[in-house]
N, C-alpha and C positions, 0 to 999 in steps of 0.2 A: 440273429435278430438285431443285436446292437449294431453290428457292422452295417447291415442293410439300412437300419434306421438312420445311421450317421449320414449316409449318402442319399436318403430320401426314396429308397426302393423297398419293395417287399422282398423277402428272402427268395421266393420262387422266381422273381424276375432276374435275380443275379446268378443263381445257380446255372451253370452251363455257359455263361458268358466269359469272355477273356477279362483278366484283371485290369487290362487297359481301359475298360469301360469307364472307370472313375478317375482317370488321369489325363492331363493334356498330352497331345502328341509328343511334344518335346521331352516331357518327363518319361513317357513310355520308352522313348529311344534311349534316354540317359540310363534308365533302369536296366534295359537290355544290355547296353554296351559297358556300363561301369558298375552298377550296383550288383546285378546278378553274378557277374564274375567274382566279385568280392565275397558274396555269400557262398559260392561254390568253393572258394579257396579257404575261407576262414570259418564258414558255417554261420556267419552272423553279420548283420549290418544295421546300423542305427543312424537316423538323420531326419531332416525335415523335408517334406514334399508338399505338393499342392493337390488337394482333392477336388473333384467336380461332382456336385450333387446332381440329382435327376432333373432339377429345374434349371440347371446351367450355372448356378452360382458356385463360386470356388471358396476354399477355406484352407488355411495352413494346418498341416497335420504333423504330429510326431509319429514317425514311421519306424517300425522294427521288422526286419526280415530275418528269419532263421530257417534252418533245414533240420528235419527230423532224421532219426537213424534210418528210416525207410526212404529218405530222399524227398519227402513231401516239403513243400515250401509253406511256411507259416507266416502270415502277415498280421501284425497287431498295430492298430491305428488309434490315435487319440486326437481330438479336435483341439487345436491351439488358439482358436479365435478369441476365447475369453481371456487367455493369458496374454495374447498379443494386445488386446484392448487395454488390459490392466497395465501392461508395460508402456503402451503409448500414453496412457493417462498419467503414469508416474513420470515419464519423460517430460510431459507438458507441465506437470506440477514442479518438477525440478527447474525447468526453464523459467517458470513464473517466479520461483523463489530466487534463482540466480540473477535474473535480469530485472527484478523489481526496482523501481526508482526510490527505494527506501531501504535502510539497513534492516536486515532480518537475521536474528539469531535463534538457535534452539539449544536449550540446556537440558541436562539429565539430573533431576533431583534425586534419583536413586543412587547416584555416585557421590562420593564425599565432596562437599563444598559446591555441589550443583554446578559442575563445569559446563562450558559450551561444548557442544558436539557438532555444531554447524554454524557457519557465518556465510552470508552471500557476498556477491561482488561489491554491492554498494556499501556494505559495512566496511569492507577493506578500503574503499575510496574515502569514506567519511572519516575513518580513524587512522588510516595509514598502516594498520596492522594486517599482515597477510593471514590467510586462514590457518597456516601452520603455526603462527605465533599466537593466535587467539584460541584455537580449539584446545580443550583440556584445562582452561583457566576459567575461574569465576569472572564475570563481567565487571567486577569492581576494579579491575586493573585500569579502567578508563578514568577512575576518580583521582583527585589530587587535592592540593592545598585549598583551592578556591571552591571545592565542591561542598555545598551546604549539607548539614546533617538531616534537615527536615525532609527533603525529597528522598534521601537514602533510607531514612527510617520508614517513610511511607511505602517504599518498595518492599522493604524487609517485612513489614507487617502484612502487606497484601500476600506475599509469598507464604508466610506462616499460616494465613487464613485461607489459602487456596483461592484468592480473589484476584480479578484483573485490576490493574492500576495504571494511571498515566501521570507522569511528572515531567517537569522541566528542570534540568540541572546542568551545571558546568562540568564538562568532561575534558579529557586531555588526549590529543593525538599522540602518535608514536614519537613525533618530533618535539613534543613538549608544548605545542601551542594549545591554547584553550579554545573550546567551542561550546555553544549552547546546544544541548541535546534534548529533544522531546522524546521521552522513552515510554513505551507502552509494553506492559508485560501481562500475558494472559496464560492461564493453565490449559493444557491439553489433556483431556480425560479419556480413559478407555470405556468400554461398554459397561464395566462395573462401577464407573464413577470415580475410579482412582486416577490421580494425576500421574501421567506418564512422562510428560515433558512440560517445559515452559517455553513459549515463543515470545521473543522480544522484537519490538519494532523501534528503530532509532532514526530520528529525522533531525537533520541539522537545521536549527532555527536561529542561528547567530544573527543573520541579517534582520530578521523580524524583531528580535530582542533589542538590537541596536536602534532600529527605527522607533520602537516603543520608548526606548530611553530618550531618544532625541525629541520625540513628541512630548514626553513628560517634561523635558526641560523647557520646550517652547511653551507648554501650558503654564508651567510655573512662572515663566517670564511674563506671559500675558496676564496671568492672575495678579502678579505683583506690580504691573505697570501702573504708573500714575495717570496715564491717559485712558479715557473711556474708550473701550473697544467693543464692537459687536460684530458678529459674523452672520451673514444671511446666505440662503441658497440662491441659485440663479434667478428665482422668481421673486426675490426680495423678502422672503419669509425669514424672520430672525431665528437663528439656531443656537446662538450663544451670546452672552454678554459677560464682561468681567466685573469684578467688584467695584472698580472705579466708575463704570457706567451706572451701576446701581446707585452709587453714592451721588453722582452728578444729576441723574434724572429722577431719582425717587422710585423708579420701576424696579421691582425684584426680577431676578432671572425667571423664576417660575411664572411671574405675572406677564412677562413680555415675550418669552419664547413662543413662537407660533404666530405672533403679530408681525406687521411690517413697520418700517421706520416712520410711516405716516402717523403713528400714534404720537410722534414728537412734533408733528406739524403745528406751528403756532398760528398759521394763517397769515403771517406777516411777510412771507417771502413772495417774490415776484411770480407771476403766472408762468408756468412752464419749467419751474425749478426742478421738480422731480424728474421731468422728462429729460432735461439736460443732463442731470446727474446720471441717470441710467444709460442714456445714449453714450456717455463718455466711458463709464466703467465697463459696459458690455462690449465696447470696442477694444478693450484692453488697455485703456489709458487711465491715468490717475486723475481723480476729480478733487479739486481743492477750492474751498470757498468759505467765507464766513457766513454762518447760517444762524438764523434766529429760531431756536427750538423752544418747546414748552415742556416743563417738568410735569410729573404726575399730579402735583398739587395746583397746576395751572400757571405757575410762575414761568416767565420767559427768561431765556439766557442765550448768550451768543457763544 
């Protein structure tokens, strides 16, 4: 019954039929010319074949043929579709891990010092360490003199508490060069809720950190500048003013952000001044002129 059900038949439909009923013509021929002679010689054969169901669909099967003492041929078949699907799924997951555009590591907390048991290709590119050099070691080998203790302590505490964590810290490549690493660590738990592994994601963020540092320097320069500076969006809405602007005009940043520079209009400039200004700057040129503006208290200044 199990054999008939596997192929989508009733047992009575199959009894009396040739065994080739459930195999493609080419496999019937192969069985006759190669497999059956092996069975006759050795009494046994094991391999994979393709079965055909009653509805015409095919499936991979694990196939065993043997001969009894009386010379009867015994066929045992198992459907491999689910296993093939799982294997295909695992191969896909392996590809995703290996080819992901971010460093991925997996560690084993059950082993002493929670060593790495897997690193992907991007981790190798990011750090300069081959998988053979990284696997078996705790990931702290990426740390060095400039690595701050705070993010390291945050990772250590999260691992102790079985919690995910994300930090940014300085790490070192194999050649000794520094890089900024955005690290996320998360526990992988089994059905019982026990932590089986930790997965880590490493993203090189050196360029972003350098841009942030440059922007911070520019901001400090603008904040410290003796000239009044304000920044608007393309529609002329003020987005930022520096302390010198607040001191010169009497307007606080909170009070003027969201307004336009027309709040400074004294009414003493020639008609078309604002139009000329915006026509010039929106064309990409620098506008320079002496302007009579008005402070918040109503006083005018040049």
